[in-house]
N, C-alpha and C positions, 0 to 999 in steps of 0.2 A: 504493499500499499504506500501510496506516495503523501507521507503525512506533512512534510512541510508544503505541499500543495493545498491541502485542506486544511491544515493551520491559517495559512495566508487568505485562504477565501472566507475561513470563519472570522478572521480579523477583518478583513475589508466589509463583510457584511455588516459588523457590529460597529465598526466606523461609520458605515452610512446611515445606519439606525443612529448612533449617537448625532451626527451631523443634523439630521430630521427633527429629532427631539429639540435640539439647540436653537434650531430656528424657528420652531412653531413657538416653543414657549420661551420666549426672549424674557418676560418680566420676571421669572423666578427659575432660571437653569437648571441650578443646582438643585433646588427642590424637585424638579421633574425628572431629572436624571438619578435621584438617590431614591428612588420607589420601586418596591416589588413589582409593578406593572411595568415599569422600564426595563428592568432587569429581564423580565419574560422577552420583552419586545427585543431586544438586544441579543437572548439568546435564540428567539425565532429566527431573528436575521440570519445571524450567522449559521443556524442551520439550515437554513434553507438556500444560503449562498453553496454550503458542503454539498447539500442535493443535487443543486444545479451543478456542480462540478463533477460528480459523480455520473450523472446522467450524460453530459458532455463527453467525458472519458469511455463510460461504457459504450455510446453511440458511436464515438469515435469521430466526431463531428469537427473539421478542419477551419469552418469558415473561410473557406478560400484560400487557406495557408496552404503551400506544397511542405511535403514531408522532406526533410533536408536530409535524414538519416538513410532514405530508400536511396539505392545506387543501381 
């Protein structure tokens, strides 16, 4: 399993969720981020990013990028 890729996907998903919460709750960002609901939201987005990476790897999607290792 490619653990660094999944860890990166999880972190990126969590950071996107964090940025969204900070932008949405500008009046009290610390209070919004330090709640159980926000922790669940961060974990859900991080998990969804890992699931998306798994689907991409399993389906062998290339998004138009040629495989450099094939010769």
